[in-house]
C-alpha positions as MATLAB code, in Angstrom:
seq = 'MEHTRIDFRDQIASNKRKSAFLMIIIFAVIILFGYVISMALDPGYFFFIMIIAIVFSIFYVVFSYYNSDKISIASVRAKPASREHYKDYYRLVEGLTIASGLPMPKLYVMPSMQINAFASGRDPKHSVVCVTEGALQNLERRELEGVLAHELGHIGNYDIRYMTLVAVMVGMIAIISEIFLRSLWFSSGGKGEGKGNAIFLVIGIVLAILAPIVVWLVQMSISRKHEYSADATAVKFTRYPQGLIGALKKIKEDHMPTKEEHVSKAIAPLFFANPFKLDVRNMTSTHPPIEKRIQALERM';
ca = [
     230.292  128.359  203.428;
     228.635  125.098  202.350;
     226.745  125.306  199.054;
     223.569  123.342  198.414;
     224.233  120.341  196.189;
     222.479  120.303  192.840;
     221.615  117.380  190.587;
     222.929  117.566  187.020;
     219.424  116.688  185.787;
     217.998  119.722  187.582;
     220.756  121.889  186.107;
     219.980  120.689  182.571;
     216.223  121.211  183.000;
     216.712  124.668  184.528;
     218.923  125.854  181.689;
     216.499  124.529  179.085;
     213.654  126.478  180.719;
     215.752  129.646  180.787;
     216.728  129.196  177.134;
     213.075  128.700  176.160;
     212.143  131.880  178.041;
     214.847  133.829  176.202;
     213.565  132.454  172.881;
     210.107  133.768  173.794;
     211.655  137.202  174.390;
     213.146  137.222  170.883;
     209.805  136.133  169.386;
     207.993  138.857  171.344;
     210.427  141.478  170.010;
     209.664  140.339  166.441;
     205.903  140.619  167.033;
     206.197  144.040  168.700;
     208.524  145.328  166.013;
     206.183  144.084  163.278;
     203.160  145.722  164.888;
     204.909  149.091  165.264;
     206.100  149.078  161.642;
     202.626  148.146  160.371;
     201.162  151.073  162.327;
     203.840  153.498  161.111;
     203.800  152.360  157.479;
     201.357  150.691  155.138;
     200.590  147.122  156.347;
     201.179  145.798  152.834;
     204.636  147.344  152.873;
     205.442  145.593  156.140;
     204.276  142.288  154.643;
     206.744  142.835  151.793;
     209.525  143.520  154.313;
     208.711  140.356  156.234;
     208.772  138.197  153.088;
     212.215  139.494  152.098;
     213.558  139.082  155.634;
     212.225  135.539  155.996;
     213.475  134.369  152.578;
     216.985  135.755  153.052;
     217.289  134.579  156.663;
     216.033  131.061  155.996;
     218.140  130.604  152.850;
     221.328  131.726  154.600;
     220.783  129.754  157.804;
     219.540  126.549  156.121;
     222.672  126.494  153.965;
     224.843  127.100  157.038;
     222.893  124.542  159.070;
     223.284  121.685  156.570;
     226.956  122.498  156.055;
     227.803  123.595  159.605;
     230.268  120.746  160.201;
     232.164  121.364  156.944;
     232.193  125.155  157.407;
     233.422  125.035  161.010;
     236.142  122.447  160.332;
     237.434  124.277  157.249;
     237.401  127.663  158.999;
     239.807  126.521  161.754;
     242.029  124.514  159.385;
     241.386  121.300  161.287;
     242.605  117.944  159.982;
     241.018  114.491  160.385;
     242.356  112.625  163.402;
     243.752  109.265  162.394;
     243.121  106.351  164.726;
     246.787  105.337  164.550;
     248.094  108.662  165.855;
     245.275  109.517  168.280;
     244.366  106.196  169.905;
     243.398  107.670  173.305;
     241.293  110.357  171.629;
     239.311  107.648  169.809;
     239.029  105.407  172.876;
     237.667  108.227  175.022;
     235.060  109.272  172.470;
     234.048  105.665  171.797;
     233.590  105.069  175.529;
     231.488  108.223  175.848;
     229.288  107.303  172.880;
     228.575  103.963  174.534;
     227.707  105.721  177.812;
     225.548  108.348  176.093;
     223.972  106.216  173.366;
     225.123  108.698  170.718;
     226.590  107.650  167.368;
     230.327  108.026  166.828;
     231.163  111.511  165.477;
     233.973  112.264  163.051;
     237.088  113.359  164.926;
     239.375  116.247  164.013;
     242.416  118.010  165.431;
     242.906  121.773  165.232;
     246.442  123.224  164.952;
     246.495  125.402  168.070;
     248.289  125.222  171.404;
     245.321  126.781  173.166;
     243.349  124.280  175.286;
     240.018  124.112  173.509;
     237.517  122.000  171.570;
     234.204  122.283  169.755;
     231.432  120.180  168.245;
     229.312  120.861  165.188;
     226.808  119.193  162.892;
     223.067  119.371  162.295;
     222.265  116.225  164.315;
     224.049  113.358  166.128;
     224.334  111.339  162.895;
     226.103  114.201  161.108;
     228.325  115.482  163.889;
     232.006  116.267  164.305;
     234.190  116.810  167.355;
     237.383  118.809  167.090;
     240.053  119.322  169.764;
     243.154  121.483  169.698;
     246.650  120.062  169.828;
     247.050  121.996  173.073;
     244.160  120.100  174.659;
     245.581  116.732  173.629;
     249.037  117.602  174.954;
     248.185  119.433  178.172;
     245.095  117.723  179.571;
     245.183  114.569  181.651;
     243.025  111.679  180.491;
     240.061  112.361  182.796;
     240.230  116.091  182.002;
     240.174  115.419  178.265;
     237.311  112.997  178.814;
     235.360  115.767  180.561;
     235.924  118.175  177.667;
     234.899  115.563  175.098;
     231.810  114.693  177.162;
     230.901  118.398  177.174;
     231.102  118.493  173.372;
     229.035  115.320  173.051;
     226.574  117.012  175.394;
     226.130  119.784  172.827;
     225.495  117.145  170.172;
     223.062  115.147  172.313;
     221.179  118.294  173.351;
     220.781  119.367  169.693;
     222.336  122.720  170.557;
     223.383  123.389  166.941;
     219.763  123.056  165.798;
     218.550  125.249  168.645;
     221.108  127.974  168.006;
     220.287  127.831  164.279;
     216.678  128.692  165.068;
     217.854  131.564  167.251;
     220.119  132.744  164.427;
     217.145  132.772  162.021;
     215.110  134.939  164.379;
     217.998  137.287  165.142;
     218.792  137.544  161.438;
     215.169  138.379  160.639;
     215.174  141.270  163.106;
     218.474  142.600  161.739;
     217.201  142.511  158.147;
     213.807  144.023  159.008;
     215.516  146.812  160.950;
     217.874  147.569  158.076;
     215.081  147.614  155.467;
     212.825  149.753  157.658;
     215.511  152.372  158.344;
     216.528  152.531  154.696;
     212.892  152.791  153.583;
     212.508  156.028  155.564;
     214.811  157.734  153.068;
     212.404  156.861  150.251;
     209.125  157.345  152.144;
     207.309  160.613  152.631;
     205.057  159.670  155.447;
     203.580  156.195  155.406;
     199.827  155.662  155.608;
     198.943  158.883  157.361;
     200.239  162.199  158.557;
     198.562  162.191  161.957;
     200.178  162.500  165.344;
     199.559  158.825  166.108;
     201.399  157.730  162.984;
     204.335  160.017  163.841;
     204.547  158.462  167.308;
     204.652  154.936  165.874;
     207.253  156.100  163.367;
     209.498  157.349  166.188;
     208.945  154.137  168.172;
     209.752  152.136  165.040;
     213.035  153.997  164.540;
     214.010  153.437  168.184;
     213.162  149.728  167.934;
     215.020  149.398  164.629;
     218.150  150.695  166.356;
     217.786  148.888  169.686;
     216.085  145.589  168.712;
     219.119  144.039  166.936;
     221.302  144.891  169.941;
     218.793  143.494  172.442;
     218.219  140.208  170.602;
     221.973  139.796  170.045;
     222.496  140.101  173.808;
     219.714  137.549  174.316;
     221.425  135.270  171.785;
     224.661  135.499  173.770;
     222.735  134.719  176.965;
     221.221  131.615  175.353;
     224.715  130.551  174.285;
     225.915  130.844  177.897;
     222.956  128.776  179.163;
     223.838  126.037  176.695;
     227.391  125.932  178.051;
     226.047  125.258  181.546;
     223.749  122.563  180.128;
     226.620  120.897  178.265;
     228.713  120.939  181.453;
     225.879  119.241  183.336;
     225.411  116.727  180.509;
     229.137  115.935  180.649;
     228.718  115.035  184.323;
     225.753  112.862  183.344;
     227.955  110.958  180.855;
     231.088  110.634  183.005;
     229.702  110.831  186.573;
     232.958  112.609  187.360;
     232.763  116.424  187.509;
     236.370  116.703  188.695;
     237.665  115.927  185.202;
     235.833  118.884  183.687;
     236.768  121.088  186.645;
     240.435  120.246  186.132;
     240.250  121.150  182.443;
     238.563  124.482  183.198;
     241.190  125.338  185.812;
     243.979  124.634  183.331;
     242.274  126.851  180.752;
     241.959  129.627  183.310;
     245.647  129.355  184.192;
     246.781  128.981  180.575;
     249.223  131.750  179.670;
     249.086  131.139  175.928;
     247.876  134.094  173.805;
     244.122  134.480  174.293;
     243.262  135.230  170.693;
     243.029  132.765  167.819;
     243.703  134.822  164.701;
     242.176  132.373  162.219;
     239.009  131.583  164.190;
     235.857  133.303  162.948;
     233.702  135.053  165.534;
     230.724  133.292  163.960;
     231.868  129.915  165.304;
     233.223  131.189  168.645;
     230.022  130.050  170.479;
     230.792  126.452  169.446;
     234.030  126.284  171.414;
     234.434  124.763  174.864;
     235.971  128.069  176.045;
     235.934  131.470  174.363;
     238.811  131.359  171.814;
     239.283  135.140  171.987;
     239.048  135.857  175.716;
     239.469  132.947  178.053;
     237.868  134.577  181.084;
     235.247  137.253  180.458;
     232.562  138.746  182.673;
     230.204  140.720  180.463;
     226.855  140.377  178.720;
     228.434  140.211  175.256;
     230.354  137.014  175.957;
     229.397  133.737  174.288;
     230.579  131.813  177.375;
     229.966  132.105  181.131;
     232.910  133.075  183.358;
     235.084  130.035  184.026;
     234.786  130.559  187.807;
     230.986  130.253  187.628;
     231.202  127.087  185.542;
     233.583  125.587  188.102;
     231.327  126.625  190.997;
     228.308  124.983  189.355;
     230.265  121.770  188.718;
     231.587  121.675  192.301;
     227.985  121.617  193.547;
     227.096  118.498  191.511;
];
């Protein structure tokens, strides 16, 4: 059956709209949660909760954001890639930066035989690209170029900044939920003992339990949308989707162990393919199924 061709520009725009919509969902959950807590407890108490949540979330994420490249590189034990030993690696990235108009990132190599890569950094001027030894050894030149273009797509699309904002919002909900649930042990009833207050209290407890799960699932969905966008951006840079398709097929067929023991789950969304499960089909995955990524690329 013949599939309708899609333009990579339409794919990028569509995924950005979907990501924005998911961000609105997270924001709406925060507003709803805040309203319910203010109705169940004293409004001044909720204001105190919000201040604590905002301060802790922003402090943690700002530190991580400004040091994201150093943290991610150190966590996977990557080493700087020397130009003498990795000439093709440098040539490919330099060619892609010329095509994309992006500045040259710092290049690293990760000691792993899994075919993978990731990019990090708060903006294009402070970015890094890291590939595994397995990717350098097992991918053909055009396949490696597709993977590197994908990672530069993340950099050019400011995905790290976008996901940092999502992390702030998700972190706020998690902290507010934790403080609210713990406060119930030290509270004897909030601002009133009426039936209406009891109803809001029950709703608040339900939201405190479910909201972190819901927004985490939304966060994973946003991560998957950004993978599709980076794939489309890679096609924009290379004008050759077959390179990226070839790399994805090799990853799918790779029989190396599917779990990287020293990779933190916190940086798993940064990778080209999920470093823990190479082909997953559930809502909790940070990456779309490889088959769907290939299908989307074949239509470009």
